[in-house]
C-alpha positions as CSV (number, residue, x, y, z in Angstrom):
1,M,0.0,0.0,0.0
2,K,1.3,3.5,-0.9
3,S,1.4,6.2,1.7
4,F,-1.1,9.1,1.3
5,M,1.4,11.6,2.7
6,R,4.2,10.6,0.3
7,N,2.0,10.9,-2.7
8,A,-0.1,13.9,-1.7
9,S,0.5,17.3,-3.2
10,P,1.5,19.8,-0.6
11,N,-1.0,22.4,0.3
12,F,1.3,25.3,1.2
13,P,-1.5,27.9,1.3
14,S,-3.3,25.9,4.0
15,I,-0.1,25.8,6.2
16,L,0.6,29.5,5.6
17,Q,-3.0,30.4,6.4
18,Q,-2.8,28.5,9.7
19,L,0.5,30.2,10.6
20,T,-0.6,33.7,9.7
21,S,-4.0,33.4,11.3
22,S,-2.3,32.1,14.5
23,N,0.1,35.1,14.5
24,V,3.2,32.9,14.3
25,D,6.4,34.9,13.9
26,F,8.1,33.1,10.9
27,V,9.9,33.6,7.7
28,V,9.7,31.3,4.7
29,V,13.1,29.9,3.8
30,G,14.3,27.0,1.6
31,G,12.8,26.0,-1.8
32,L,9.5,27.8,-1.5
33,A,11.3,31.0,-0.7
34,V,13.4,30.5,-3.8
35,V,10.2,30.1,-5.8
36,F,8.7,33.3,-4.2
37,Q,11.9,35.1,-5.3
38,G,11.3,34.1,-9.0
39,S,12.9,30.7,-9.5
40,P,11.1,28.1,-11.7
41,T,12.1,25.3,-9.3
42,T,9.6,23.1,-7.4
43,T,9.6,21.9,-3.9
44,Q,7.7,19.3,-1.9
45,D,8.0,20.9,1.6
46,L,7.7,24.2,3.3
47,D,10.7,25.4,5.3
48,I,10.3,28.1,7.8
49,A,12.6,29.9,10.3
50,I,10.9,30.9,13.5
51,S,11.3,33.2,16.5
52,A,12.1,30.8,19.2
53,N,10.5,32.7,22.1
54,P,8.1,30.6,24.2
55,E,5.0,32.6,23.2
56,N,5.7,32.1,19.5
57,T,6.5,28.4,19.8
58,E,3.2,28.0,21.7
59,Q,1.4,29.7,18.9
60,L,3.2,27.5,16.4
61,A,2.1,24.4,18.3
62,V,-1.5,25.5,18.4
63,A,-1.4,26.3,14.6
64,L,0.1,23.0,13.7
65,N,-2.1,20.9,16.0
66,A,-5.1,22.1,13.8
67,L,-3.3,20.4,10.8
68,H,-3.0,17.0,12.5
69,P,0.8,16.8,12.9
70,R,2.8,13.7,12.8
71,I,6.5,13.0,13.3
72,R,6.6,10.4,10.5
73,P,4.6,10.5,7.3
74,E,2.6,7.3,8.2
75,G,2.8,7.9,12.0
76,P,0.0,8.6,14.4
77,R,-1.2,12.1,15.1
78,V,0.7,13.8,17.9
79,V,-0.1,16.8,20.0
80,L,2.6,19.4,19.9
81,D,3.5,21.9,22.6
82,K,6.0,24.8,22.8
83,Y,8.8,22.4,23.6
84,A,8.5,20.5,20.3
85,F,10.7,23.1,18.4
86,G,13.7,23.4,20.8
87,G,16.3,21.8,18.5
88,T,18.0,23.3,15.5
89,F,15.8,21.5,13.0
90,C,12.4,19.8,13.3
91,T,10.3,18.1,10.6
92,I,6.5,17.8,11.0
93,W,4.2,16.1,8.6
94,T,0.6,17.5,8.5
95,D,-2.5,16.9,6.5
96,A,-1.4,19.8,4.3
97,G,2.2,18.6,3.7
98,R,5.6,18.5,5.2
99,L,6.9,21.4,7.2
100,D,10.6,21.9,8.2
101,I,11.1,24.3,11.1
102,I,14.6,25.7,11.3
103,N,16.1,27.4,14.3
104,R,19.8,27.6,13.1
105,L,20.4,29.8,10.1
106,P,23.8,29.2,8.5
107,G,25.2,32.4,7.0
108,I,22.7,34.6,8.9
109,G,23.5,36.4,12.1
110,S,20.1,35.8,13.8
111,Y,16.4,35.3,13.2
112,T,15.9,39.0,14.1
113,E,18.3,39.9,11.2
114,L,16.5,37.5,8.8
115,K,13.1,38.9,9.7
116,A,14.2,42.6,9.5
117,N,15.5,42.1,6.0
118,C,12.9,39.7,4.6
119,D,10.7,40.5,1.6
120,R,6.9,40.3,1.9
121,F,4.6,38.7,-0.7
122,E,0.9,38.9,-0.9
123,V,-0.7,35.4,-1.4
124,L,-4.4,34.8,-1.2
125,S,-4.9,38.0,0.9
126,M,-2.1,36.9,3.3
127,I,1.2,38.8,3.7
128,I,4.0,36.2,3.8
129,P,7.5,37.0,5.0
130,V,10.1,35.4,2.7
131,A,13.9,35.4,3.1
132,S,15.6,38.0,0.9
133,I,17.7,36.8,-2.0
134,E,20.8,37.8,-0.2
135,H,19.9,35.7,2.9
136,L,18.8,32.7,0.7
137,I,22.2,32.8,-1.1
138,A,24.0,33.0,2.3
139,M,22.0,30.1,3.7
140,K,22.4,27.9,0.6
141,S,26.0,28.6,-0.2
142,G,28.5,25.9,0.8
143,T,26.0,23.3,1.8
144,G,27.4,20.9,-0.8
145,R,23.9,19.9,-1.9
146,G,23.3,20.0,-5.6
147,H,19.8,21.5,-5.4
148,D,21.1,24.3,-3.2
149,E,24.0,25.0,-5.6
150,E,21.4,25.3,-8.4
151,H,19.2,27.5,-6.2
152,V,22.2,29.8,-5.6
153,R,22.9,30.0,-9.4
154,Q,19.2,30.9,-10.1
155,L,19.1,33.4,-7.3
156,R,22.2,35.2,-8.5
157,A,20.7,35.4,-12.0
158,I,17.4,36.8,-10.6
159,Q,19.4,39.3,-8.5
160,R,21.4,40.5,-11.6
161,V,18.1,41.0,-13.6
162,R,16.6,43.0,-10.8
163,D,19.7,45.1,-10.3
164,E,19.8,45.9,-14.0
165,G,16.3,46.9,-14.1
């Protein structure tokens, strides 16, 4: 039998709606941020960086609990609390797709710096904070992962076009 979660198309707007309506302090990073910035790439998960203060992690837990979180794609539903996001990286599967929560930002000074310099995009009447091209390049440079190297190449090309015009 095939897993529903492995074959389901991600519903990023549903996750983003849950985060924004719950007033979670986050910034979209990773592949979807690269797409927001103009890349023709695709992604199967949503990566976010979060403010790690307890009030925000509590809001994040409440938001994600509404999406039936799991720690494995086929695993049982779990109930998250503010302590679920204490590590540097956390993956949660939800009914709307996979969410990677990142607390350590390579190449970036702090979450505060990331948030202060993020771009904002309007999507379905939501304002979505998205990592700047400069921060995406900093985060993805030197990871040694092929798709990140391709993202850096694409982001630099997008940046050149924007600078020219």
